[in-house]
N, C-alpha and C positions, 0 to 999 in steps of 0.2 A: 498354074501348075504348082504342086507342092514341092517346097524345098526339102532337103534331107532333114533339116532341123524340125520343120513343121510335121514331117512324116513321123519322126520319132515321137513328137509331142502327141500327135493323134493316136499313135500306136499304144502309148502308155495308158491312155484312157480306155482303149479297147481291152488291154490286159487287166486293168482294174475291174472292168465289168465282168470279164471272164472268170477271174479269180473269185470275186465276190459271189457271182452267180453259182459257181461250182460249190463253194463252201456252204452257201445257204440252201440251195436246191438239193444237194446231196444229203442234207441233214434234215430235210423238211418232215420226213416221216418218223425220224428218231426223237424229235422233241416231245417231251412228256406232255400228254394231254392235260389241259386245265379245264375245270368245270365251267368257267366263264365262256369258253369257246362254244360250249353246247348252246348257251343262250344267244350268242351272237349269230350262230348258224341258223338256229330256229327262227329268230326274228328277221332273218333276211327275206322272209315272206313279205315284209313291208315293201320291198323292191318290186315284187310281183304286182302288188296292189297299186303302186305308183305308176308303173309303166303301162298297166292295163287301164289307167284312168279312173280307178275306183277311189277317187278322193273323198267321196261321201260315204264310203263303206264304214261299218261299225268298228272296223279294225282301228280306225283313227279316233275313236271316242276316248275320253279321258280314262286312264287306267295305268297300271304299273308299267307296261311296255312303252306307252307313249310319253310317260313322264321320266322314266329312269335314266335314259341316255338319248342324246340326239341321234338321228338315224343314218348319218353318212356312212359309217362303218358297215351297217346292215346293207346299205345299197351297194357298197363295194363288193361285199361277199355275195350278195344276190346276183349282181352282174356276172361275177366269175362263175357262179353256179349255173346261171342260165345259159351262158355261151358254151358251157361244158356239158349241157344236156341234162342237168339235174333239176327235176320239177319240184314243185312245192310238196307233192305227195311223197317225196323221198327224204323229207326233212326229219331230223330226230326230234324227240320231245325235249322241252327245256329242262335243265337240271334243277332239281328240287334240293336246296341246301338244308332242308329240314330232315332229309332222309340220308341214309348212309350210302357209300359209293356203290356197293353191290346192288342195293335196291334200285338206284338210279340206272345202273347198267341193265338190270333185268327189265326195267320199264322203257328201255330204248332211248335213254337220254344222251348216249354217246353217238356222235355222227359216225357213219360207216367210214372206213379208212380212206376210200377214194373221195368221198364228199369232204372230209376234213382236209385232205391234201389240196383239193380244189379251193376250199375256203382260205387256206393258208397261202396259196400261190400269189395272189395279188399283194399280200403283205410282204412277201419276199421280194417281189418286183419293186415295190416302193422302197424297201430297205436298200436294195442294190442301187437304185437311183439316188437315194439319200447319201449313201457312202460315196458315190461318184461325184455328186455335187459338192459334198464336203471336201473331198480331195481336190476338186477343181478350184473351189473358192480359196482353200488354204494354200494351194500351190501358187495361185495368182497374187494373193494379197499378203500372205504370211510367210511365204518362202517354200521352195521345193523340199528342203529337208524336213520342215514341219509337216508338209503334206504326206510324205512317205511314212514318217513316224506315226502320224495320226491314222493313216490307213492300216498299218500293221497292228496298232493298238486296238482299233475298232474290230477288225475281222478276226482277231485272236481272242476276243472277249466272249467267253461262253455264256455269261449272264446276258449280254446283249443279243447273242444268237438266239437264245430262248425267247426273249420278249419281243424281238423284232421279226419272229417267224410265226408265232401263234396267231390264230384267227381272232384277233382282238384289235383294239384301236391304237396301240402304241406306234406301230410302223407308219400308219397313215398320218397321225398327228405330227411325227417328226418330219415327214416329207413335206407337208404343207407349211410347217413353220419355216423350213429352209426356203421354200418358194417365196414366202412372204418377205423374208429378210433380203433375198436377192432383189426383189422388186423395190423394196425400201431403199436399198443401196442405189439402184438405178434412178429412182425418183429424186433422191437427195443429190446425186451427181448432176442431174439436169437442173435442179433447183438452184445450185450454186455455180453453175457453169459460167456465169458472169456476175458482176456486182449490180446489175440493173434489176429493179423490181420485176418480178415475174409477170405482173399485170401489164407491163409495157411491151411484152413480147408475145404476140398472139400465138405464134407457132409453138413456142415452148409451153405456153399455158395449155394449149390443146393436148399436146403430148403428155404433159404432166397430169392433166385431168384424166386422161385415159389410163395412165399407169396407176394413179391413186384409186381410181374406180376398180381396177383389176386387183389391187391390194385389198380393197374392201371386200370384194367377192371372195378372195382366197381366205381372208379372215373369217368371213361368214361360213365358209366350208370347214375351216379349222375348228370353229366353235361348234359346228355340227358333228364333229368327231368327238371332241371332248369340250365341255363348257369352258375349261381354262384356256382354250384356244383364243378366246376373246381378249386374253391378256395382251395379245399382239397389238390391240388398239392402244395400249399403254406404251408399247415400244415405239409405234409410229408417232404418237403425240409427244413423247419426251424427246425423241430424236429431232423433230422439227422445232420444238421449243428451244432446244439447245442451239440449233443452227440459227434460229431467228433472234434469240435474246442473249445468248452467252458466248457466241463465237464472234470472230472478226468479220464474218461474211454479212453483207447487206447492212452494215452499220450506217450507211448513208440513206437508208430507207426510214421514213418516219415511223415512230413507235406505234401509232394507230394503224398504219398499214400492216405492220408486222402482226399486230393483234388480230387484224382482219384475216390475214393469210392463215394464221394458226387456227382461227375459228373455222375457216373454210375446210382446212385439212381434217380437223376433228369431225366436222359435220359430214363430209364426204365419206370418210372411213366408217363412221358410226352408222349412218343411214344405209350405205351400200352393204355393209356387213350384216346388219340385222334384217334388211330386205332380202338378202340372199338366204339367211338363216330361216326366214319364214317361207320363202318361195318353194323350197323343196320338202317342206314338212306340212302335209295336209292337216295334221292335228292342229296347226296354228291358224288355219284359214278362218275358223270361227272363234270369236272372243279372243282375238290375237293377243292383246296386251295381258289379259288375265292369265291365259294359258302359258304365255312366255314367262311371266313371273312365277307361275306354278312350277315350271320346269326347274328354275333356279332354287325355289324353295324346297322342292322335292329332293334335290341333291343334298341340301343341308340336312333334311329329315333322314335321308338314307344314311348319311355319314354318322349321325347320332345312333341309329339302329345298329350299324356295323360295329361301332365301338362297344355297344352293349352285348352284341352277339359274339364278338371276338375280343374278349377282355385282355387276353394275353398279348394281343397286338396293339392295344390302346396305349399310345404314347403320352396321352394327356395325364395319365396316372403317374408318370415319371416326373422327377424333378427337372428343372431347366438344365442343369449341368449333365445329368444322366441322359436326358433326351438328346442333348447336343452331341454327347459322346457316341450314342447309337447312330445318329444321322451321319456324323463324320466318319465313323467306322464303316458304315455301309458304303459310302461313296468312295472313300479313299483306301479301302482294304477289301471288304467282303465282296463287293461287286466291281472292283477295279480290275483292269487287265493285269497290272503288275501286282501280284499277290505273293509275298514271301515274308519272312520274318522282318519285322520293322518296316514293312512296305508302306504303312500308313504315314510314317514320318517322311519317307522318300517321296511319296506321291504328293503330300501336302507341300513339301518344299518346291517340287517342280511346278505344281499348280500355282503357288504364290509367285514364282519367278515369271510364269506366263502372264499372270494377272498384272503384276507390276509393270511389265513391258507394255501390255495392252493399255493400261491406264496412262502410261507415259506417252504412248503414240496417240491416244485419244486426245490428250492435252495438246499435242502438236497440231492435231486436226483443228481443234477449237481455235488455236492461235493462227491458223491460216494455211496449214499444209494439207491440201485436199486428199493426197494419196493415202492418208491414214484414216479415212472415213470408215473402212471395214472394222477397224479396232473398236471404234465407238459403238457400231452396230452390234458387234459381238458382246461387248460389255453390257449394253442395254438389254439385249435379248436374254442373256444369261441371268441378269438380275430380275427382270420383269416377267419373262416367260417361264424360265426354269427355276428361278429362285424361290417362288412361293411353294413349290413342292417340298422344299426343305422344312416347311411348317406342317407337313402332313400329319394327320392325327393318328394314322395307322402305320404300323411297321410292316407294310406289305412290300415285297421285293419290287414289284412292277412300278410302284410309285416313285422309285428313285432313278429310273432309267434316263430321264432328261438331264438331271444334275450329273449323272455319271458321264453322259456323252459330252456335255459342255465342259466339265472338268477335264475330260480327256483331251479336248481341243487345247485348253490352256496348258496341260501337261506336255503335249507335243510341241507347243511353242516354247515352253520352258526348256525342254530337252535340247531343242535345236539351238537356242540361244546360248546355253551352257557349252554345247559342243563347239559352236562358233567362237566363243570366248576362249576356250582351251586351244583351239587351232590358231587363232590370231596371236595370242599372248605366249603360247608355249611351243606348240608343234611347229609353227611356221618359223619361229626363231631358231629352234633346234635344227630344222632342215637347212636354214640359211647358214648357221654356224658350221654344220657338217660340210656343206658345199665349199665354204671358204677354207676349211681345214684341208680339203683335198684338191684345192685349185693351185 
């Protein structure tokens, strides 16, 4: 039977879902159409070929569409389209960036409103779930105040509302990154649940193996949304390396055993993730290694072409200082929730406060305080999964959404810590003084 306290706790999660769903779903048709959405909706036809078992179809032959982006987002859109009754004959034509907007519209490159809404809906669903999970994680590990501040900052950010609603890959990437970090936290907790080597406890070993395999599968799916999803392999590797070699846990385990464990972790995550990546992409069924390498090479090739075609957005032509200023301004001012005069300094200050606290708590975990594990995972995910996006070669707004989200998490932690400091050192003393004066 639920106690009143647990009832209120569950009720708040329901309220979070309802508020987020209302804000995003009510705005789903008002978000400005992006030409890239045209291509994602068009290529959802790959889902039809997959579920029909046409894995040998010429649609999977080497070409632009099989090389340019992994197919998971196409499958998500295709699934939503199919269950809503939209057949492949109702798809729009792909947007041609060599033509002007009016010509593309005349040629049928814009999805019909209902089709576009259908393609955007699963993105909104994953966004709602992502915000719910972020609220839950923050509330449980970083404090109730931080959780509510984060929720308010996320749902009131118009920049995020745009990019987490469009029928593109941003929302799905965020969702699966969060899932991966949750499972990494669970795996790490089990791994350090006692100081005995994991190899001596068969039950723990089996459970950990299942979780690590699940993490590998999720990483494989994340990499199938955006290739940078494979950066999660780095998060898992560095996390277990720190636990095994730099923390106070398992110091009684021989160094060669720790090397063996880390090797097994890396192998399980790598083999499982790339096996998953290959399994759902028939393009990779033939000449697997060559075609997998070709996908990564194509991404580099496409990036070079994009810089040539969009010279005004090419950040490589800027000096290091100027480039840094643009990136910092984008994250802490232009795309931040808190935007006002001098907001950039305010946001950076709050961000640094959150980062410093998180680094401090991460150090406590390394020294033996297990409850601070989430801080270390947050730091590693920010640096390894979101950090490389700061080195983006193009000044395109959607390339900054992960740094904006992770910086917002640190900002919420920073705000809550400052408020607690003010309360403990000033407000509480004033209140106590006031009571004594009137007693």
